[in-house]
N, C-alpha and C positions, 0 to 999 in steps of 0.2 A: 753201653756205660758196664760199668765193670761192678763186680758183689762190695765193694767199698764203698765204691760215689753214691750209689742204691743205698746203702746203710746208714752213711751218713747226711742222704737227704733226707731218712726215711728217720732221721734222730736231732736232724736242721731244716727243717723246710720250708723255714721261710730263707735257709740259703743266703744269697749277698746284698740282702736288705742292707745294710749298712751301706755297701758298694751306690746302689739304686739310690740309696737315701745323700748321698757324699756324689754322686756323677750327673743324675740323673735331669729329667725337665720337668716343671712341675708342669700340673693342669689338675682338675677335677674328676671325680670320680662317682655314678651312680652307682645303686647299688641294684642291680639285677633280682639275685636267684643265691639264697645261703645253704650249704652242702657241706649234713661231715663226713667227714672221707675217712670214719673209719677209728681214730688213734685218739686218746686219750693221755695223757701224759704229767704224770704229779712228780714233784723230787722236795726233797727235806718238809718242809709244816707251810706251802706255799698249796694255795684252792688248786683244782685238778685245772691242765689244758685239754680242749680237743680242739684237732683238728679240725678246720673251715675251709670248705673250697670255696671261694665269695668269687659270683661272677660279678662281673661289673662294667657299664662303657665307658671309658673315657674315654673326660676332653683337653687336649692339648691347642690352645689357642697355635695358630695356621693350618690345622688339621683335623682331617674329616670326623670323627666320631669313632671308635670301633669297641670293641670290644674286648678285658682278656678276665683271667683266671690268679686270684690272689688266698698262696691260703699263706692262711695265722692262723695259729696256737693262738686260743682267747680264753679266758680264763669262764665262768658263770660271770664276775660280775664285766667283763670287757661284753659278752652280750649287748648286751641290754643299749647299745649304741650302736648294734651294725643291722636295721633294718634296712628291707629293702624298699629301693625309692631314698636315702639317704644322701645324701652328697656330700662328699667325704676330698682330701686335699690328698695326693696323688703324687710320686715323682712314676717319672720312667722311664729304662732304658732306652739311653741312647740310641743304642746300639743291636735291641735289639726292646721294639714299643713294646709285647709284650708279658717283657716284666716286669710288671707294678711294687708298688709296695705302698705303702698310704705317709704318711708325708704325718707324723705327728707335732712337726714344728712349721707350722704355713707361713708363709709370709703377713707383714702385715696389713690389715686392708688399704686399698691403694689413696695414696693423699691425692690425685688430679695432676697436674700440671701447675706450679706453682703459680706459673703467670695467669691464667684462670682465678685464682686462690681474689679476690676483691674485698681490701682493707678497711675498705672506708667509703663510706656509702648511706642509706637512709635506713635508716631500723627497721627491720620489721617480725612478722611472722609467720613461716611456713609449715602447714600443715598438709601433710600426707593425708591426701582423698584416696588413693587409686593407687593399688601395688600387684600387678603383673609382669611373670616373670616372664625371657623374651628364649629365645635358643640360644642367644650370641653369649656369647666367653669372654671377654676379654680383661687382662693380666690373670689367668687362670682363675676366675671370679665371674658364676650367673650374673648375665648383666639383666637390670627389671626398668621396666618400666613403669615410673610415678609421676605421679600425677599429685602437684601443689598447692592448694590452695594458698596466694597471700594476700594478705593484710598488712597494713601499714595508716595507720593517720593519714587524712586530709586524702587518699584515697581508695576509689569502689577493689571491693575486693575483686580479685583472679587466678585466673589458673596458670599454670607454667609446670610440662612436660617434661623431665628430665631422662636421658637411659643413663641409671646407677651399677658399678656391680661393684654387688655388697658379699662378705663373709658370709657363708652360711653356718656358719656358727655361732651370730649374736642374734637370738630368739630375741624378740618387744625391741631390740635398738631403729629398722622401721616398720612398727606395725602400725598399718592405717587407723587415725585415728590421733597421733604422733601429733606433738605441735611441736618445731624447733625454731630460735630466735635466728633471726639470718638477718643478713646489710644487703639489700640493695644495689645493685649499678644506678651510680648520679643518670644514665643518659641513654639506658635499655631496661628495663624496666626486670625482661628476662635472664637477665646476668647477676645468679643472686649464690653468696654462699653461705653454709648455714653453719651454726656454731652444734655438732654433733658428743 
């Protein structure tokens, strides 16, 4: 790497993030460690930004998890959401999977298979009783094992277990104790669609 390449990298440590975000493979990453890289940048009237080396464990559907390091200039305001253990949406360079960029525009929550959506059925309530994160990932989302207590008129309450891929950035949406209206299949009481 020549002098000018090194200089460019020093002043543009995030390098080809725009390219990675455009062509990269989506996934998630758990933050393992945060280390200052010894550089602070301040331009105009903006807050100073510190260069961080962020070690992450990347999970991409169909691949074994692996570690990578992301260099990112962050302001004091941005540091608050970068915590060890936090799960972030990322994209990885398809040519070099160790080049990873945080994805500021993650995909919308998975809608499921349209053929599995129940449009007519018994009306009931699904109360979230148990929520456990699994090691699985589906469509870039961590999969949770969720147990619902189902109640509806004329039937004894019963439980249904489901594997649900959930985005990490929606606190409260699937908290234990939350009750969601649902439709229950006329022929199979374990098939249901919730009104989220």
